[in-house]
Backbone as CSV, one residue per row, in Angstrom:
resi,resn,N_x,N_y,N_z,CA_x,CA_y,CA_z,C_x,C_y,C_z
1,MET,17.286,-8.280,-32.805,16.975,-9.631,-32.328,18.245,-10.410,-32.012
2,GLY,19.267,-10.269,-32.882,20.522,-10.970,-32.656,21.179,-10.572,-31.350
3,LYS,21.165,-9.241,-31.045,21.758,-8.774,-29.795,21.016,-9.343,-28.590
4,THR,19.688,-9.412,-28.698,18.892,-9.964,-27.601,19.266,-11.406,-27.322
5,ILE,19.434,-12.203,-28.377,19.800,-13.609,-28.211,21.166,-13.740,-27.545
6,VAL,22.129,-12.918,-27.992,23.469,-12.964,-27.413,23.442,-12.576,-25.938
7,LEU,22.712,-11.498,-25.600,22.639,-11.053,-24.209,21.940,-12.084,-23.335
8,THR,20.878,-12.683,-23.854,20.186,-13.711,-23.087,21.097,-14.891,-22.823
9,ALA,21.846,-15.311,-23.825,22.780,-16.414,-23.632,23.836,-16.072,-22.595
10,ALA,24.320,-14.827,-22.617,25.327,-14.412,-21.634,24.760,-14.458,-20.225
11,LEU,23.521,-14.019,-20.054,22.896,-14.062,-18.735,22.681,-15.490,-18.270
12,LEU,22.299,-16.371,-19.190,21.968,-17.731,-18.801,23.187,-18.579,-18.483
13,PHE,24.347,-18.261,-19.105,25.494,-19.151,-18.950,26.677,-18.538,-18.210
14,ARG,26.496,-17.320,-17.671,27.602,-16.772,-16.884,27.649,-17.487,-15.547
15,ALA,28.846,-17.595,-14.988,29.011,-18.246,-13.689,28.805,-17.235,-12.577
16,SER,28.187,-17.685,-11.499,27.974,-16.826,-10.342,27.819,-17.691,-9.115
17,PRO,28.513,-17.368,-8.003,28.458,-18.223,-6.839,27.272,-17.957,-5.939
18,ALA,26.515,-16.895,-6.174,25.483,-16.507,-5.216,24.118,-16.483,-5.868
19,TRP,23.091,-16.691,-5.033,21.718,-16.520,-5.473,21.223,-15.189,-4.946
20,ALA,21.056,-14.230,-5.819,20.604,-12.905,-5.407,19.095,-12.835,-5.423
21,MET,18.532,-11.942,-4.612,17.089,-11.779,-4.564,16.785,-10.305,-4.560
22,HIS,15.733,-9.882,-5.217,15.486,-8.469,-5.496,16.708,-7.945,-6.301
23,ILE,16.885,-6.635,-6.357,18.090,-6.105,-7.004,19.162,-6.003,-5.926
24,ALA,20.269,-6.680,-6.124,21.264,-6.836,-5.074,22.100,-5.569,-4.873
25,GLU,22.776,-5.527,-3.749,23.641,-4.409,-3.377,24.748,-4.220,-4.401
26,GLY,25.011,-2.950,-4.756,26.157,-2.625,-5.581,25.979,-2.790,-7.072
27,ILE,24.817,-3.241,-7.513,24.622,-3.450,-8.951,24.422,-2.131,-9.682
28,MET,23.695,-1.207,-9.052,23.335,0.036,-9.738,24.334,1.151,-9.466
29,PRO,24.655,1.963,-10.474,25.430,3.176,-10.226,24.688,4.098,-9.253
30,ALA,25.447,4.932,-8.562,24.852,5.801,-7.542,23.773,6.716,-8.118
31,SER,23.979,7.204,-9.328,22.999,8.122,-9.917,21.649,7.446,-10.110
32,TRP,21.655,6.201,-10.577,20.407,5.477,-10.773,19.782,5.087,-9.434
33,ALA,20.614,4.679,-8.489,20.085,4.342,-7.164,19.389,5.553,-6.546
34,GLY,20.005,6.718,-6.662,19.405,7.932,-6.122,18.104,8.299,-6.816
35,LEU,18.050,8.095,-8.128,16.827,8.398,-8.867,15.660,7.566,-8.364
36,TRP,15.878,6.279,-8.134,14.778,5.419,-7.682,14.345,5.760,-6.270
37,PHE,15.282,6.173,-5.410,14.880,6.653,-4.080,13.987,7.881,-4.213
38,ALA,14.361,8.796,-5.106,13.575,10.011,-5.302,12.175,9.698,-5.823
39,LEU,12.058,8.718,-6.707,10.757,8.342,-7.236,9.904,7.612,-6.199
40,ALA,10.558,6.867,-5.321,9.812,6.135,-4.287,9.294,7.056,-3.190
41,ALA,10.008,8.143,-2.918,9.700,8.995,-1.762,8.260,9.511,-1.722
42,PRO,7.710,10.090,-2.795,6.333,10.605,-2.699,5.308,9.508,-2.468
43,PHE,5.548,8.320,-2.981,4.618,7.215,-2.750,4.668,6.756,-1.292
44,LEU,5.861,6.777,-0.706,5.974,6.443,0.710,5.270,7.488,1.572
45,TRP,5.390,8.752,1.199,4.701,9.810,1.946,3.192,9.620,1.879
46,LEU,2.661,9.327,0.689,1.230,9.063,0.553,0.800,7.870,1.402
47,GLY,1.625,6.831,1.395,1.290,5.643,2.165,1.279,5.892,3.655
48,LEU,2.270,6.605,4.168,2.316,6.909,5.603,1.142,7.785,6.013
49,ARG,0.776,8.735,5.161,-0.387,9.577,5.445,-1.664,8.740,5.505
50,GLU,-1.770,7.767,4.601,-2.949,6.912,4.574,-3.010,6.007,5.799
51,VAL,-1.860,5.490,6.237,-1.830,4.670,7.450,-2.335,5.480,8.645
52,ARG,-1.868,6.713,8.786,-2.317,7.556,9.910,-3.812,7.842,9.819
53,ARG,-4.299,8.176,8.626,-5.700,8.522,8.464,-6.607,7.344,8.791
54,ARG,-6.274,6.178,8.229,-7.153,5.024,8.419,-7.019,4.413,9.805
55,SER,-5.851,4.571,10.429,-5.688,4.088,11.800,-6.548,4.897,12.756
56,GLY,-6.675,6.202,12.507,-7.525,7.033,13.344,-8.999,6.726,13.164
57,ALA,-9.382,6.324,11.951,-10.791,6.053,11.671,-11.220,4.643,12.060
58,SER,-10.267,3.713,12.113,-10.612,2.315,12.382,-9.582,1.701,13.326
59,PRO,-10.001,1.307,14.524,-9.048,0.779,15.514,-8.304,-0.473,15.043
60,HIS,-8.936,-1.297,14.194,-8.290,-2.550,13.812,-7.353,-2.394,12.628
61,PHE,-7.232,-1.175,12.049,-6.469,-1.049,10.809,-4.979,-1.315,11.008
62,LYS,-4.407,-0.860,12.134,-2.987,-1.119,12.364,-2.713,-2.618,12.478
63,VAL,-3.625,-3.331,13.133,-3.465,-4.780,13.248,-3.540,-5.429,11.872
64,LEU,-4.517,-4.998,11.075,-4.656,-5.525,9.718,-3.410,-5.237,8.889
65,THR,-2.889,-4.021,8.990,-1.689,-3.663,8.245,-0.512,-4.529,8.660
66,GLY,-0.389,-4.782,9.957,0.683,-5.645,10.446,0.562,-7.069,9.920
67,LEU,-0.659,-7.594,9.880,-0.871,-8.949,9.378,-0.546,-9.033,7.885
68,VAL,-1.009,-8.046,7.129,-0.726,-8.033,5.693,0.772,-7.872,5.458
69,GLY,1.421,-7.014,6.264,2.863,-6.828,6.134,3.630,-8.109,6.401
70,ALA,3.209,-8.858,7.425,3.865,-10.132,7.718,3.701,-11.104,6.558
71,ALA,2.509,-11.108,5.956,2.262,-11.998,4.816,3.154,-11.631,3.636
72,VAL,3.267,-10.329,3.334,4.121,-9.890,2.225,5.578,-10.268,2.503
73,PHE,6.029,-10.078,3.736,7.407,-10.414,4.088,7.681,-11.894,3.839
74,VAL,6.774,-12.757,4.318,6.981,-14.200,4.180,6.880,-14.626,2.719
75,ILE,5.850,-14.133,2.010,5.659,-14.527,0.611,6.860,-14.141,-0.240
76,SER,7.390,-12.934,-0.020,8.498,-12.457,-0.854,9.847,-13.006,-0.396
77,CYS,9.857,-13.837,0.638,11.080,-14.509,1.086,11.147,-15.948,0.595
78,MET,10.435,-16.255,-0.470,10.416,-17.622,-1.005,11.125,-17.646,-2.350
79,PRO,12.451,-17.649,-2.352,13.181,-17.574,-3.619,13.156,-18.874,-4.403
80,ILE,13.080,-18.742,-5.711,13.183,-19.883,-6.617,14.355,-19.605,-7.558
81,PRO,15.459,-20.333,-7.424,16.640,-20.051,-8.254,16.348,-20.156,-9.739
82,ILE,16.928,-19.226,-10.504,16.882,-19.284,-11.967,18.195,-19.932,-12.410
83,PRO,18.161,-21.093,-13.033,19.405,-21.797,-13.379,20.376,-20.934,-14.175
84,PHE,21.636,-20.950,-13.743,22.781,-20.355,-14.442,22.851,-18.819,-14.364
85,THR,21.859,-18.151,-13.778,21.887,-16.682,-13.821,22.435,-16.057,-12.555
86,GLY,22.456,-16.805,-11.441,22.858,-16.200,-10.179,21.783,-15.316,-9.585
87,THR,20.543,-15.460,-10.031,19.448,-14.676,-9.477,18.311,-15.593,-9.066
88,CYS,17.325,-15.009,-8.408,16.144,-15.769,-8.014,14.878,-15.024,-8.403
89,SER,13.870,-15.783,-8.730,12.523,-15.253,-8.804,11.851,-15.514,-7.457
90,HIS,10.794,-14.797,-7.199,10.024,-15.040,-5.978,8.655,-14.396,-6.120
91,PRO,7.640,-14.937,-5.443,6.357,-14.245,-5.411,6.490,-12.951,-4.618
92,CYS,5.506,-12.068,-4.746,5.606,-10.741,-4.127,4.547,-10.478,-3.063
93,GLY,3.304,-10.829,-3.331,2.227,-10.600,-2.367,1.651,-9.205,-2.378
94,THR,2.198,-8.307,-3.186,1.742,-6.915,-3.137,0.409,-6.706,-3.852
95,GLY,0.071,-7.577,-4.809,-1.244,-7.464,-5.427,-2.345,-7.759,-4.428
96,LEU,-2.198,-8.839,-3.671,-3.158,-9.179,-2.625,-3.211,-8.092,-1.562
97,ALA,-2.039,-7.590,-1.165,-2.000,-6.528,-0.157,-2.760,-5.292,-0.624
98,ALA,-2.603,-4.936,-1.888,-3.277,-3.744,-2.412,-4.784,-3.901,-2.398
99,VAL,-5.268,-5.116,-2.659,-6.708,-5.359,-2.613,-7.238,-5.167,-1.191
100,ILE,-6.465,-5.583,-0.201,-6.938,-5.558,1.183,-6.764,-4.182,1.824
101,VAL,-5.586,-3.566,1.675,-5.321,-2.298,2.387,-5.119,-1.113,1.451
102,GLY,-5.141,-1.339,0.147,-4.939,-0.244,-0.793,-3.498,-0.128,-1.243
103,PRO,-3.257,0.441,-2.417,-1.897,0.504,-2.966,-0.969,1.445,-2.226
104,ALA,-1.504,2.521,-1.654,-0.639,3.469,-0.944,-0.014,2.811,0.277
105,VAL,-0.837,2.136,1.079,-0.324,1.437,2.267,0.561,0.272,1.855
106,THR,0.239,-0.367,0.746,1.059,-1.476,0.250,2.485,-1.026,-0.035
107,THR,2.660,0.198,-0.523,4.006,0.707,-0.773,4.817,0.759,0.517
108,VAL,4.198,1.203,1.603,4.883,1.247,2.903,5.199,-0.162,3.372
109,ILE,4.239,-1.061,3.248,4.453,-2.457,3.654,5.621,-3.062,2.882
110,ALA,5.652,-2.849,1.580,6.742,-3.390,0.762,8.082,-2.794,1.184
111,ALA,8.104,-1.494,1.467,9.354,-0.842,1.868,9.899,-1.452,3.159
112,ILE,9.025,-1.687,4.128,9.462,-2.276,5.403,9.960,-3.701,5.189
113,ALA,9.211,-4.491,4.410,9.631,-5.871,4.136,10.982,-5.900,3.433
114,LEU,11.156,-5.043,2.438,12.417,-5.009,1.699,13.580,-4.552,2.570
115,LEU,13.337,-3.580,3.448,14.389,-3.114,4.352,14.823,-4.223,5.299
116,LEU,13.863,-4.932,5.893,14.194,-6.016,6.816,14.936,-7.138,6.094
117,GLN,14.516,-7.444,4.882,15.192,-8.498,4.129,16.624,-8.093,3.770
118,ALA,16.826,-6.827,3.437,18.173,-6.360,3.111,19.081,-6.380,4.343
119,LEU,18.538,-5.988,5.496,19.347,-5.895,6.712,19.663,-7.249,7.328
120,PHE,18.694,-8.157,7.312,18.847,-9.390,8.086,18.952,-10.662,7.257
121,LEU,18.562,-10.610,5.991,18.585,-11.825,5.176,19.475,-11.717,3.946
122,ALA,20.105,-10.555,3.755,20.961,-10.315,2.583,20.189,-10.492,1.286
123,HIS,18.909,-10.174,1.307,18.082,-10.180,0.103,17.919,-8.743,-0.362
124,GLY,18.384,-8.444,-1.561,18.359,-7.061,-2.012,19.499,-6.292,-1.382
125,GLY,19.370,-4.973,-1.333,20.428,-4.144,-0.760,19.889,-2.823,-0.291
126,LEU,20.719,-2.087,0.452,20.313,-0.771,0.937,20.420,0.279,-0.167
127,THR,21.468,0.216,-0.983,21.589,1.207,-2.050,20.538,0.997,-3.143
128,THR,20.075,-0.228,-3.289,19.061,-0.529,-4.307,17.655,-0.589,-3.720
129,LEU,17.522,-0.169,-2.470,16.215,-0.239,-1.808,15.167,0.586,-2.547
130,GLY,15.543,1.781,-3.011,14.594,2.619,-3.726,14.070,1.943,-4.980
131,ALA,14.953,1.328,-5.741,14.541,0.627,-6.962,13.631,-0.539,-6.639
132,ASN,13.944,-1.285,-5.582,13.110,-2.420,-5.202,11.740,-1.973,-4.695
133,ILE,11.694,-0.843,-3.997,10.403,-0.305,-3.548,9.547,0.088,-4.746
134,VAL,10.164,0.737,-5.732,9.406,1.157,-6.909,8.846,-0.051,-7.652
135,SER,9.658,-1.082,-7.858,9.188,-2.233,-8.639,8.169,-3.067,-7.874
136,MET,8.466,-3.416,-6.629,7.590,-4.317,-5.881,6.447,-3.579,-5.202
137,GLY,6.724,-2.415,-4.620,5.701,-1.693,-3.877,4.836,-0.813,-4.742
138,VAL,5.467,0.047,-5.531,4.709,1.017,-6.331,4.104,0.348,-7.563
139,VAL,4.948,-0.206,-8.432,4.430,-0.830,-9.653,3.581,-2.054,-9.306
140,GLY,4.081,-2.907,-8.424,3.321,-4.097,-8.049,2.009,-3.761,-7.371
141,GLY,2.050,-2.849,-6.416,0.849,-2.496,-5.672,-0.196,-1.781,-6.509
142,TYR,0.223,-0.761,-7.228,-0.742,0.034,-7.995,-1.262,-0.715,-9.217
143,SER,-0.432,-1.506,-9.873,-0.932,-2.264,-11.024,-1.961,-3.294,-10.577
144,GLY,-1.679,-3.983,-9.469,-2.638,-4.954,-8.949,-3.954,-4.300,-8.555
145,TRP,-3.853,-3.154,-7.885,-5.078,-2.476,-7.457,-5.890,-1.963,-8.647
146,LEU,-5.224,-1.415,-9.657,-5.937,-0.896,-10.820,-6.665,-2.018,-11.567
147,VAL,-6.018,-3.171,-11.708,-6.671,-4.314,-12.344,-7.877,-4.754,-11.521
148,TYR,-7.689,-4.863,-10.216,-8.784,-5.275,-9.335,-9.955,-4.295,-9.423
149,ALA,-9.674,-3.004,-9.291,-10.737,-2.002,-9.327,-11.448,-1.993,-10.669
150,GLY,-10.690,-2.146,-11.756,-11.295,-2.144,-13.083,-12.213,-3.335,-13.301
151,LEU,-11.766,-4.516,-12.869,-12.587,-5.705,-13.050,-13.825,-5.676,-12.158
152,ARG,-13.693,-5.142,-10.963,-14.866,-5.012,-10.081,-15.872,-4.042,-10.686
153,ARG,-15.380,-2.992,-11.320,-16.262,-1.984,-11.901,-17.100,-2.553,-13.033
154,ILE,-16.564,-3.521,-13.761,-17.346,-4.093,-14.857,-18.156,-5.306,-14.411
155,GLY,-18.158,-5.583,-13.113,-19.065,-6.581,-12.582,-18.483,-7.913,-12.191
156,LEU,-17.173,-8.112,-12.311,-16.587,-9.384,-11.897,-16.537,-9.482,-10.380
157,GLY,-16.591,-10.698,-9.881,-16.575,-10.921,-8.446,-15.223,-10.635,-7.820
158,MET,-15.225,-10.499,-6.490,-14.009,-10.159,-5.762,-12.927,-11.223,-5.913
159,ILE,-13.311,-12.485,-5.918,-12.310,-13.547,-5.976,-11.604,-13.561,-7.332
160,VAL,-12.378,-13.465,-8.411,-11.779,-13.447,-9.750,-10.914,-12.204,-9.934
161,ALA,-11.451,-11.051,-9.519,-10.700,-9.800,-9.658,-9.435,-9.822,-8.810
162,GLY,-9.521,-10.383,-7.608,-8.343,-10.476,-6.747,-7.284,-11.403,-7.307
163,GLY,-7.713,-12.516,-7.915,-6.755,-13.406,-8.561,-6.035,-12.722,-9.707
164,ALA,-6.782,-11.972,-10.501,-6.165,-11.227,-11.604,-5.195,-10.187,-11.079
165,ALA,-5.529,-9.558,-9.957,-4.627,-8.569,-9.353,-3.309,-9.208,-8.947
166,GLY,-3.377,-10.402,-8.353,-2.148,-11.096,-7.975,-1.289,-11.434,-9.174
167,LEU,-1.917,-11.903,-10.237,-1.190,-12.252,-11.461,-0.508,-11.045,-12.082
168,VAL,-1.274,-9.971,-12.305,-0.729,-8.783,-12.978,0.332,-8.113,-12.112
169,SER,0.099,-8.048,-10.812,1.067,-7.428,-9.908,2.414,-8.144,-9.967
170,ASP,2.389,-9.461,-9.954,3.630,-10.246,-10.006,4.381,-9.977,-11.304
171,TRP,3.697,-10.097,-12.418,4.375,-9.892,-13.706,4.820,-8.444,-13.895
172,ALA,4.018,-7.491,-13.422,4.396,-6.082,-13.551,5.638,-5.771,-12.722
173,THR,5.751,-6.391,-11.553,6.929,-6.183,-10.708,8.197,-6.592,-11.443
174,TYR,8.153,-7.730,-12.104,9.358,-8.210,-12.783,9.620,-7.482,-14.082
175,ALA,8.580,-6.980,-14.722,8.809,-6.112,-15.878,9.503,-4.828,-15.434
176,ALA,9.064,-4.276,-14.295,9.682,-3.060,-13.770,11.130,-3.316,-13.351
177,THR,11.373,-4.450,-12.695,12.741,-4.792,-12.300,13.647,-4.925,-13.519
178,SER,13.145,-5.571,-14.557,13.922,-5.721,-15.785,14.228,-4.355,-16.399
179,ALA,13.243,-3.456,-16.375,13.451,-2.116,-16.927,14.470,-1.334,-16.105
180,GLU,14.399,-1.450,-14.781,15.352,-0.742,-13.918,16.777,-1.216,-14.181
181,LEU,16.964,-2.521,-14.261,18.301,-3.056,-14.514,18.792,-2.684,-15.903
182,ALA,17.906,-2.784,-16.894,18.311,-2.457,-18.262,18.699,-0.991,-18.385
183,ALA,17.947,-0.099,-17.739,18.244,1.332,-17.809,19.614,1.640,-17.214
184,ALA,19.932,0.959,-16.109,21.187,1.249,-15.420,22.391,0.560,-16.048
185,LEU,22.192,-0.568,-16.710,23.322,-1.409,-17.089,23.503,-1.614,-18.585
186,HIS,22.653,-1.017,-19.423,22.733,-1.375,-20.839,23.998,-0.867,-21.521
187,GLY,24.622,0.195,-21.014,25.893,0.660,-21.571,25.792,0.954,-23.056
188,GLY,26.683,0.314,-23.852,26.657,0.534,-25.293,25.590,-0.259,-26.012
189,THR,24.942,-1.183,-25.295,23.853,-1.959,-25.882,22.562,-1.160,-25.791
190,SER,21.631,-1.411,-26.666,20.358,-0.687,-26.589,19.573,-1.112,-25.356
191,PHE,18.775,-0.179,-24.845,17.920,-0.482,-23.697,16.981,-1.641,-24.027
192,ALA,16.408,-1.632,-25.222,15.432,-2.665,-25.594,16.064,-4.049,-25.597
193,ALA,17.287,-4.149,-26.108,17.951,-5.454,-26.154,18.276,-5.953,-24.758
194,MET,18.768,-5.055,-23.889,19.083,-5.463,-22.528,17.823,-5.831,-21.752
195,PHE,16.773,-5.022,-21.920,15.504,-5.324,-21.245,14.982,-6.692,-21.669
196,SER,15.010,-6.970,-22.957,14.514,-8.253,-23.460,15.318,-9.413,-22.897
197,ALA,16.633,-9.245,-22.817,17.487,-10.317,-22.306,17.188,-10.608,-20.843
198,ILE,17.048,-9.550,-20.032,16.776,-9.747,-18.611,15.390,-10.339,-18.410
199,ALA,14.401,-9.812,-19.121,13.032,-10.315,-18.987,12.945,-11.783,-19.394
200,LEU,13.660,-12.156,-20.453,13.639,-13.551,-20.897,14.282,-14.477,-19.871
201,ALA,15.290,-13.987,-19.155,15.923,-14.807,-18.124,14.952,-15.107,-16.982
202,PHE,14.070,-14.143,-16.665,13.076,-14.345,-15.613,11.899,-15.209,-16.063
203,LEU,11.654,-15.258,-17.371,10.408,-15.805,-17.904,10.078,-17.221,-17.426
204,PRO,11.007,-18.185,-17.446,10.638,-19.564,-17.105,10.102,-19.736,-15.690
205,THR,10.584,-18.934,-14.752,10.091,-19.049,-13.375,8.964,-18.068,-13.079
206,GLN,9.029,-16.874,-13.666,8.060,-15.856,-13.281,6.684,-16.076,-13.879
207,LEU,6.600,-16.690,-15.047,5.280,-16.994,-15.611,4.470,-17.892,-14.676
208,PRO,4.993,-19.050,-14.241,4.205,-19.867,-13.305,4.031,-19.226,-11.940
209,LEU,5.012,-18.439,-11.491,4.849,-17.771,-10.201,3.687,-16.784,-10.237
210,GLY,3.499,-16.110,-11.359,2.362,-15.207,-11.478,1.045,-15.948,-11.359
211,VAL,0.969,-17.125,-11.988,-0.242,-17.946,-11.879,-0.439,-18.402,-10.431
212,LEU,0.664,-18.780,-9.768,0.582,-19.174,-8.363,0.063,-18.021,-7.503
213,GLU,0.555,-16.817,-7.757,0.064,-15.668,-6.992,-1.416,-15.425,-7.231
214,ALA,-1.881,-15.660,-8.441,-3.306,-15.512,-8.727,-4.122,-16.473,-7.872
215,VAL,-3.684,-17.712,-7.793,-4.403,-18.720,-7.019,-4.377,-18.390,-5.529
216,VAL,-3.199,-18.013,-5.024,-3.070,-17.683,-3.610,-3.916,-16.458,-3.254
217,SER,-3.895,-15.444,-4.100,-4.669,-14.232,-3.846,-6.164,-14.535,-3.810
218,ALA,-6.627,-15.310,-4.788,-8.050,-15.668,-4.826,-8.443,-16.477,-3.597
219,ALA,-7.593,-17.434,-3.197,-7.900,-18.263,-2.037,-7.921,-17.439,-0.749
220,ALA,-6.974,-16.511,-0.620,-6.928,-15.665,0.572,-8.171,-14.779,0.673
221,LEU,-8.590,-14.231,-0.444,-9.779,-13.386,-0.444,-11.033,-14.198,-0.141
222,LYS,-11.102,-15.397,-0.658,-12.240,-16.264,-0.361,-12.315,-16.559,1.134
223,PHE,-11.166,-16.819,1.748,-11.111,-17.070,3.187,-11.566,-15.840,3.983
224,LEU,-11.067,-14.662,3.590,-11.443,-13.447,4.297,-12.927,-13.122,4.123
225,MET,-13.461,-13.366,2.952,-14.882,-13.129,2.731,-15.733,-13.986,3.653
226,ALA,-15.272,-15.208,3.919,-16.029,-16.126,4.773,-15.834,-15.839,6.255
227,ARG,-14.616,-15.425,6.635,-14.296,-15.307,8.070,-14.247,-13.867,8.568
228,ARG,-13.641,-12.967,7.804,-13.481,-11.579,8.267,-13.835,-10.599,7.155
229,PRO,-15.079,-10.531,6.735,-15.441,-9.645,5.618,-15.212,-8.169,5.913
230,GLU,-15.157,-7.807,7.201,-14.920,-6.393,7.542,-13.527,-5.930,7.128
231,PHE,-12.623,-6.864,6.886,-11.284,-6.496,6.428,-11.275,-6.092,4.952
232,LEU,-12.328,-6.408,4.251,-12.344,-6.187,2.805,-13.146,-4.948,2.453
233,GLU,-12.755,-3.824,3.026,-13.290,-2.559,2.588,-12.755,-2.266,1.197
234,GLN,-13.188,-1.177,0.605,-12.752,-0.877,-0.750,-11.817,0.340,-0.736
235,PRO,-10.525,0.152,-0.413,-9.591,1.279,-0.393,-9.379,1.867,-1.769
236,ARG,-9.203,3.161,-1.814,-8.980,3.833,-3.088,-7.482,4.049,-3.305
237,ALA,-7.104,4.264,-4.542,-5.698,4.499,-4.870,-5.254,5.825,-4.302
238,GLY,-4.001,5.904,-3.885,-3.426,7.161,-3.445,-3.945,7.668,-2.128
239,GLY,-4.706,6.861,-1.436,-5.179,7.280,-0.125,-6.390,8.187,-0.169
240,ALA,-7.102,8.239,-1.283,-8.282,9.072,-1.356,-9.399,8.501,-0.534
241,SER,-10.197,9.349,0.040,-11.312,8.885,0.851,-12.466,8.490,-0.037
């Protein structure tokens, strides 16, 4: 506990001139960066296969994917500075995306959004792209979809289940990001102490952001149910038919 308090204080009071978003360029050693690319690769393959399959079966699917991708890009470009840490929290949008197009396609959408942000907005980095895809696309997308599918199975409505998906997806993304950073950077400190310190630094902004994502996800689904219910098919995890 003492180490956690010391590490949290160091994160909160260190000086930094920049506001970073996602995991920034150059933070991770090459070995860890390569590992996250390797873990992201099979999920991207599943997602691309699902995009091809569903595009062939439904003419409007590519348009829907593009619209959802634009929404994820814009939502995840809304940084909220964390005082004294040199980092930012931000909403993700991948829970809502997973409800609409499925978690496999959401991974591809997140990868494209993260790549564009790294190239043109200096948000995140190219060497850390794999880690950011895993946290925001894979963990965020699949956790949101699993919560949504589970709640629908026990009889909850789409709006409530979709709101819960947005909430869990947001918090799961930042738990994954904290774990990725702690694994790569803990050094002589224990992984648990470093993870706790990083997670605590995110806590003041990410807790309300998760609630905000729940509200936005529920509102978006309510709008789609009223205006374009055909967009709300029930995609399965991993691209299964």
